[in-house]
C-alpha angles and dihedrals in degrees: 000000000000093000089070118087114257112277095018115123124180126198114256118256124233127232110255117252114242118251119218115253140165132218131189123224097198115196136184135184115251108185106297091341135080123225132195127210122239131178126220112227117223121250093246099062114105095224120062100337115197090014126131111235144166117258114257145097148190126309105259131208086254091056091052091048091051091050092048094047095046107044091166093064109102088343090161092064132069092213097065095135091051093051092050091049090045093054093047093048092047089054095045097045107032106012095238126135139163117265094215094251098078094274133096135238140195111252124224115258091238090062092045090052092047092058094042089055093048124011092204089065090075095072091042089056089053091054090047088055091239089116132032136208097182119124092007106140111147117179120240107241102179146345121221130184125209112249117260093249092077121088090216116044135185135200094211124196113203118208129195110232105189115195096177113199092345112136096218119151126196121250134206122230113245092246134055117320136180090233131068102178141028125205137178111223135191101231094231091050091048091051092049090051090052092048090055092048092245095125135028122230131181109251098250091055094051094063091039091056089048088054091048091052094044101037110014129223097285094058092045091052092053092060112006109208112235106158134075120351131172114257103229111187092175138341104298094009117097125175122222110185109216117195108233142165094255139146112297139272082041117080099178142041115231109239112190130207109207121197135034136291109271093024137074117305136196126199119215118204100344087182097178117158110141125071090252093049094048090050090053091050091045091054093047092049089050090051091050093050092045089056089061094256128136122213103229100178150358118227122201115197092201143341103261112127095239087063100039101044121180101329093186093060092039090056089058089058097050138350121225138139115270119235117197145125120288091254093051093045090050088055091048095056088090089066125080097245143112123249128181114170139048113213116218137176110289095018123128136218114210119209105182104293095348126091127205116192124213123231126177120231105171102170100097093040136356109263095019112159137185131204120226119200141153092271094052140275129314093215108180113199102346100103138354132191094233129032121007144281118240123216101206116221089215098067107346126100120215095198092053090045092055092045089051093052090050091050093050090048092050091053085063096207121198091228137010119215103201132197092247137022130009124336116273110246096186106035097172092058093047095046091047090052091050092049093048092048095048094044090050090051089045089055093045090054091049091048090048089057089050091051090053091056089088088059096049094265135316136271122224090256095051094044091050092052091052096042094047097040087113092055107051094164094058115121102261095222094045091047090052093049093048089047089053090051089054091047092052090050092049090049090050089052091050096246096118140010135204141206133175090000094306121118122206136177115267111226111214119217 
């Protein structure tokens, strides 16, 4: 990990274990058509803001206790806990419950609020005969597991809850909710809206909706798919998580496949080095080629090893020209590979009828580039949802990094596809948070230099202690390196100067 200061080693992170959860695909008949219910997540939620999603959630301790205390409930099924969680979540989030006769009813807001305030109230309402679980037997239609790049993962079982010709309509609780809109969608129209970038959908739901359109609920229920599925972040942007030796808490590098099955494809940051990683890449390349696609290029966002991988071994899996900045290509000359194109600011990469524009964001690493397309921005190591991005004092540039963040924010992308971790559903909010954090630290370093004026100036160690006094748990060597990056940037801007290892405030005339 070349972004780490020399001699610094961090313990490896572990992939999060999936938590069991349940989701309801609620359908109704609309004339000759069938519609499914989706909920629009509010902009303020941390996970998938402004996305359309099915109602559902994780199996809670309360759900497990209810299942244990009531062994007769759904005793004929092995997924009792999931069904209990499903019924509770349907009530909490959309105000829908079975009527005991195979139909469904709208629940009064008072009851919805009661369960939202205390999950244990749901089972009490059943015993009070205000809710029923009788004749509720939804088929499992698929099981999907959150990709390993996420810090919180779910093994989510999706159930088809068919309401037939019932005229139920979802209801909001009276208090705060994670949704601000409900809508019934025809599956094919929903898929078309996603393909045209008009709506956002979490990745597991994209492939599920494809299956609903192609196969229908009956076929899915016969043999619910639970294995491998493509991870489609957006139309023409697919994630391939590659296990790498990267900066914790990340455990993978996000390799992206741009383009569409049957057409031209480009891989971004394939990064494979280990036997496991190379096998994942090999399987993905085989899948791409079997779809009738041709890999026309490999893009590297920057030269750090957790993005390059073992290029010699990668080139034995597939052959394609390498597209990268001049700095990255110069670094890659040591590897036995072909390269054909230098990527510069303002250049374009054409993938059939789609265009990805190149922008340079050098702060994290010299030669760092991003790709801007209709779907969003492939952003490399500029910002991640979890963890942090280092600006190495060795070859990074804090001023350029801040300028790059501002530039990405001003582009106001719909989605951000980072180098590590889950996709960023609200890029403006994340980039603003990064900017505010870095600018605050920048000011703390400058003020620390001012404080040290009374002592004849400050050393790197003393300035670090002062600047990071608000973050006592920070890794001392990383804090010192990031402080040094800020000092170099402040010196470059003319705010401070140094000599013989002493930093002092630069008075401007």
